[in-house]
SEFI-478462 format. One record per residue: residue number from 1; x, z, y of N, C-alpha, C in turn. Coordinates in nm, 2 decimals. Atoms other than C-alpha are relative to their C-alpha. Layout:
<pts>
<pt resi="NUM" n_X="X" n_Z="Z" n_Y="Y" ca_X="X" ca_Z="Z" ca_Y="Y" c_X="X" c_Z="Z" c_Y="Y"/>
...
</pts>
This chain:
<pts>
<pt resi="1" n_X="-0.10" n_Z="0.01" n_Y="0.06" ca_X="5.25" ca_Z="0.41" ca_Y="0.51" c_X="-0.03" c_Z="-0.09" c_Y="-0.09"/>
<pt resi="2" n_X="-0.02" n_Z="0.10" n_Y="0.12" ca_X="5.33" ca_Z="0.15" ca_Y="0.28" c_X="0.06" c_Z="0.01" c_Y="-0.18"/>
<pt resi="3" n_X="-0.01" n_Z="-0.02" n_Y="0.11" ca_X="5.31" ca_Z="0.15" ca_Y="-0.10" c_X="0.17" c_Z="-0.05" c_Y="-0.04"/>
<pt resi="4" n_X="-0.08" n_Z="0.05" n_Y="0.06" ca_X="5.63" ca_Z="-0.07" ca_Y="-0.14" c_X="0.13" c_Z="0.06" c_Y="0.07"/>
<pt resi="5" n_X="-0.11" n_Z="-0.08" n_Y="-0.07" ca_X="5.98" ca_Z="0.08" ca_Y="-0.08" c_X="0.12" c_Z="-0.14" c_Y="0.02"/>
<pt resi="6" n_X="-0.06" n_Z="0.14" n_Y="0.01" ca_X="6.25" ca_Z="-0.17" ca_Y="0.06" c_X="0.13" c_Z="0.03" c_Y="-0.14"/>
<pt resi="7" n_X="-0.05" n_Z="-0.01" n_Y="0.11" ca_X="6.44" ca_Z="-0.27" ca_Y="-0.24" c_X="0.14" c_Z="-0.11" c_Y="0.01"/>
<pt resi="8" n_X="-0.09" n_Z="0.06" n_Y="-0.05" ca_X="6.79" ca_Z="-0.43" ca_Y="-0.22" c_X="0.02" c_Z="-0.11" c_Y="-0.18"/>
<pt resi="9" n_X="-0.07" n_Z="0.12" n_Y="0.13" ca_X="6.85" ca_Z="-0.78" ca_Y="-0.46" c_X="0.13" c_Z="-0.01" c_Y="0.01"/>
<pt resi="10" n_X="-0.10" n_Z="0.02" n_Y="0.00" ca_X="7.15" ca_Z="-0.79" ca_Y="-0.60" c_X="0.00" c_Z="-0.17" c_Y="-0.09"/>
<pt resi="11" n_X="-0.07" n_Z="0.14" n_Y="0.07" ca_X="7.32" ca_Z="-1.17" ca_Y="-0.70" c_X="0.08" c_Z="0.04" c_Y="-0.08"/>
<pt resi="12" n_X="-0.13" n_Z="-0.02" n_Y="0.12" ca_X="7.54" ca_Z="-1.22" ca_Y="-0.99" c_X="0.13" c_Z="0.04" c_Y="0.03"/>
<pt resi="13" n_X="-0.13" n_Z="-0.05" n_Y="-0.01" ca_X="7.88" ca_Z="-1.15" ca_Y="-0.82" c_X="0.01" c_Z="0.14" c_Y="0.03"/>
<pt resi="14" n_X="0.05" n_Z="-0.14" n_Y="-0.02" ca_X="7.73" ca_Z="-0.82" ca_Y="-0.74" c_X="-0.03" c_Z="0.11" c_Y="-0.12"/>
<pt resi="15" n_X="0.04" n_Z="-0.09" n_Y="0.14" ca_X="7.56" ca_Z="-0.74" ca_Y="-1.06" c_X="0.18" c_Z="-0.01" c_Y="-0.08"/>
<pt resi="16" n_X="-0.09" n_Z="0.00" n_Y="0.06" ca_X="7.90" ca_Z="-0.83" ca_Y="-1.18" c_X="0.11" c_Z="0.10" c_Y="0.02"/>
<pt resi="17" n_X="-0.13" n_Z="-0.08" n_Y="-0.06" ca_X="8.14" ca_Z="-0.63" ca_Y="-0.95" c_X="-0.07" c_Z="0.13" c_Y="-0.06"/>
<pt resi="18" n_X="0.09" n_Z="-0.15" n_Y="0.05" ca_X="7.87" ca_Z="-0.29" ca_Y="-1.05" c_X="0.03" c_Z="0.03" c_Y="-0.13"/>
<pt resi="19" n_X="0.00" n_Z="-0.05" n_Y="0.12" ca_X="7.86" ca_Z="-0.32" ca_Y="-1.37" c_X="0.14" c_Z="-0.02" c_Y="-0.10"/>
<pt resi="20" n_X="-0.15" n_Z="-0.02" n_Y="0.10" ca_X="8.22" ca_Z="-0.43" ca_Y="-1.48" c_X="0.00" c_Z="-0.12" c_Y="-0.11"/>
<pt resi="21" n_X="0.00" n_Z="0.11" n_Y="0.06" ca_X="8.08" ca_Z="-0.74" ca_Y="-1.71" c_X="-0.01" c_Z="-0.14" c_Y="0.05"/>
<pt resi="22" n_X="-0.04" n_Z="0.08" n_Y="-0.04" ca_X="8.13" ca_Z="-1.05" ca_Y="-1.75" c_X="-0.18" c_Z="-0.10" c_Y="0.04"/>
<pt resi="23" n_X="0.09" n_Z="0.10" n_Y="0.03" ca_X="7.82" ca_Z="-1.36" ca_Y="-1.67" c_X="-0.05" c_Z="0.00" c_Y="-0.12"/>
<pt resi="24" n_X="0.08" n_Z="0.01" n_Y="0.13" ca_X="7.81" ca_Z="-1.45" ca_Y="-2.01" c_X="-0.06" c_Z="0.13" c_Y="-0.09"/>
<pt resi="25" n_X="0.02" n_Z="-0.09" n_Y="0.08" ca_X="7.78" ca_Z="-1.12" ca_Y="-2.12" c_X="-0.12" c_Z="0.06" c_Y="0.04"/>
<pt resi="26" n_X="0.12" n_Z="-0.06" n_Y="-0.02" ca_X="7.52" ca_Z="-1.02" ca_Y="-1.92" c_X="-0.13" c_Z="-0.09" c_Y="-0.01"/>
<pt resi="27" n_X="0.12" n_Z="0.11" n_Y="0.03" ca_X="7.29" ca_Z="-1.36" ca_Y="-1.97" c_X="0.00" c_Z="0.06" c_Y="-0.20"/>
<pt resi="28" n_X="0.00" n_Z="-0.03" n_Y="0.17" ca_X="7.37" ca_Z="-1.25" ca_Y="-2.38" c_X="-0.10" c_Z="0.16" c_Y="0.01"/>
<pt resi="29" n_X="0.07" n_Z="-0.14" n_Y="0.00" ca_X="7.21" ca_Z="-0.88" ca_Y="-2.29" c_X="-0.12" c_Z="-0.02" c_Y="0.05"/>
<pt resi="30" n_X="0.14" n_Z="0.02" n_Y="-0.06" ca_X="6.94" ca_Z="-1.02" ca_Y="-2.13" c_X="-0.07" c_Z="-0.06" c_Y="-0.13"/>
<pt resi="31" n_X="0.04" n_Z="0.05" n_Y="0.11" ca_X="6.89" ca_Z="-1.24" ca_Y="-2.40" c_X="-0.12" c_Z="0.07" c_Y="-0.13"/>
<pt resi="32" n_X="0.02" n_Z="-0.08" n_Y="0.14" ca_X="6.86" ca_Z="-0.95" ca_Y="-2.65" c_X="-0.11" c_Z="0.14" c_Y="0.05"/>
<pt resi="33" n_X="0.06" n_Z="-0.08" n_Y="-0.06" ca_X="6.68" ca_Z="-0.73" ca_Y="-2.40" c_X="0.07" c_Z="0.11" c_Y="0.03"/>
<pt resi="34" n_X="-0.13" n_Z="-0.12" n_Y="-0.05" ca_X="6.97" ca_Z="-0.49" ca_Y="-2.33" c_X="0.04" c_Z="0.00" c_Y="0.17"/>
<pt resi="35" n_X="-0.07" n_Z="0.00" n_Y="-0.15" ca_X="6.97" ca_Z="-0.58" ca_Y="-1.96" c_X="-0.12" c_Z="-0.03" c_Y="0.03"/>
<pt resi="36" n_X="0.10" n_Z="0.03" n_Y="-0.08" ca_X="6.72" ca_Z="-0.61" ca_Y="-1.69" c_X="0.01" c_Z="-0.15" c_Y="0.02"/>
<pt resi="37" n_X="0.03" n_Z="0.15" n_Y="-0.11" ca_X="6.60" ca_Z="-0.98" ca_Y="-1.61" c_X="-0.01" c_Z="0.01" c_Y="0.12"/>
<pt resi="38" n_X="-0.01" n_Z="0.04" n_Y="-0.17" ca_X="6.67" ca_Z="-1.12" ca_Y="-1.29" c_X="-0.14" c_Z="-0.04" c_Y="0.06"/>
<pt resi="39" n_X="0.11" n_Z="0.07" n_Y="-0.08" ca_X="6.39" ca_Z="-1.20" ca_Y="-1.04" c_X="0.02" c_Z="-0.14" c_Y="0.03"/>
<pt resi="40" n_X="0.01" n_Z="0.14" n_Y="-0.06" ca_X="6.35" ca_Z="-1.56" ca_Y="-0.94" c_X="-0.01" c_Z="0.00" c_Y="0.19"/>
<pt resi="41" n_X="0.01" n_Z="-0.02" n_Y="-0.18" ca_X="6.43" ca_Z="-1.61" ca_Y="-0.55" c_X="0.01" c_Z="-0.09" c_Y="0.07"/>
<pt resi="42" n_X="0.00" n_Z="0.10" n_Y="-0.09" ca_X="6.39" ca_Z="-1.96" ca_Y="-0.52" c_X="0.00" c_Z="-0.08" c_Y="-0.15"/>
<pt resi="43" n_X="-0.04" n_Z="0.12" n_Y="0.13" ca_X="6.42" ca_Z="-2.30" ca_Y="-0.78" c_X="0.08" c_Z="0.06" c_Y="-0.07"/>
<pt resi="44" n_X="-0.13" n_Z="-0.01" n_Y="0.07" ca_X="6.76" ca_Z="-2.26" ca_Y="-0.84" c_X="0.07" c_Z="0.19" c_Y="0.01"/>
<pt resi="45" n_X="-0.04" n_Z="-0.13" n_Y="-0.08" ca_X="6.82" ca_Z="-1.86" ca_Y="-0.73" c_X="-0.08" c_Z="0.11" c_Y="-0.07"/>
<pt resi="46" n_X="0.08" n_Z="-0.11" n_Y="0.05" ca_X="6.78" ca_Z="-1.53" ca_Y="-0.91" c_X="0.13" c_Z="0.11" c_Y="0.05"/>
<pt resi="47" n_X="-0.09" n_Z="-0.13" n_Y="-0.02" ca_X="6.88" ca_Z="-1.17" ca_Y="-0.84" c_X="-0.06" c_Z="0.09" c_Y="-0.09"/>
<pt resi="48" n_X="0.02" n_Z="-0.10" n_Y="0.06" ca_X="6.87" ca_Z="-0.85" ca_Y="-0.96" c_X="-0.05" c_Z="0.09" c_Y="0.06"/>
<pt resi="49" n_X="0.01" n_Z="-0.11" n_Y="-0.08" ca_X="6.69" ca_Z="-0.54" ca_Y="-0.84" c_X="0.08" c_Z="0.08" c_Y="0.00"/>
<pt resi="50" n_X="-0.08" n_Z="-0.10" n_Y="0.03" ca_X="6.93" ca_Z="-0.27" ca_Y="-0.78" c_X="-0.05" c_Z="0.09" c_Y="-0.03"/>
<pt resi="51" n_X="0.06" n_Z="-0.12" n_Y="0.08" ca_X="6.72" ca_Z="0.01" ca_Y="-0.90" c_X="-0.02" c_Z="-0.04" c_Y="-0.11"/>
<pt resi="52" n_X="-0.04" n_Z="0.07" n_Y="0.16" ca_X="6.72" ca_Z="-0.20" ca_Y="-1.24" c_X="0.16" c_Z="0.03" c_Y="-0.01"/>
<pt resi="53" n_X="-0.16" n_Z="-0.01" n_Y="0.02" ca_X="7.09" ca_Z="-0.23" ca_Y="-1.24" c_X="0.04" c_Z="0.16" c_Y="0.00"/>
<pt resi="54" n_X="-0.06" n_Z="-0.22" n_Y="0.01" ca_X="7.15" ca_Z="0.18" ca_Y="-1.14" c_X="-0.07" c_Z="0.03" c_Y="-0.14"/>
<pt resi="55" n_X="0.11" n_Z="-0.07" n_Y="0.11" ca_X="6.86" ca_Z="0.27" ca_Y="-1.40" c_X="0.14" c_Z="-0.04" c_Y="-0.16"/>
<pt resi="56" n_X="-0.10" n_Z="0.03" n_Y="0.06" ca_X="7.11" ca_Z="0.02" ca_Y="-1.64" c_X="0.09" c_Z="0.08" c_Y="-0.05"/>
<pt resi="57" n_X="-0.16" n_Z="-0.08" n_Y="0.01" ca_X="7.42" ca_Z="0.21" ca_Y="-1.56" c_X="-0.03" c_Z="0.11" c_Y="-0.06"/>
<pt resi="58" n_X="0.01" n_Z="-0.12" n_Y="0.03" ca_X="7.28" ca_Z="0.53" ca_Y="-1.60" c_X="-0.03" c_Z="0.01" c_Y="-0.12"/>
<pt resi="59" n_X="0.03" n_Z="-0.03" n_Y="0.19" ca_X="7.14" ca_Z="0.47" ca_Y="-1.94" c_X="0.09" c_Z="0.00" c_Y="-0.09"/>
<pt resi="60" n_X="-0.13" n_Z="0.02" n_Y="0.08" ca_X="7.48" ca_Z="0.33" ca_Y="-2.04" c_X="0.10" c_Z="0.15" c_Y="-0.02"/>
<pt resi="61" n_X="-0.07" n_Z="-0.09" n_Y="-0.04" ca_X="7.65" ca_Z="0.67" ca_Y="-1.92" c_X="-0.06" c_Z="0.11" c_Y="-0.11"/>
<pt resi="62" n_X="0.06" n_Z="-0.10" n_Y="0.13" ca_X="7.44" ca_Z="0.86" ca_Y="-2.21" c_X="0.02" c_Z="-0.03" c_Y="-0.08"/>
<pt resi="63" n_X="-0.05" n_Z="0.04" n_Y="0.16" ca_X="7.60" ca_Z="0.67" ca_Y="-2.46" c_X="0.11" c_Z="0.10" c_Y="-0.05"/>
</pts>
């Protein structure tokens, strides 16, 4: 049994759609520590773990 689970990586357009917030707002929230940081996918590409984005959304529902 593998200790790793299959995790989907979301690119920025998917994150924007899923959260309903703009690119600039996402990066402002990252800068102040209020949004999950992206993971590096290469020299000029990043993505977000879907589970991190889902947890962030869930935390917003309780506000």
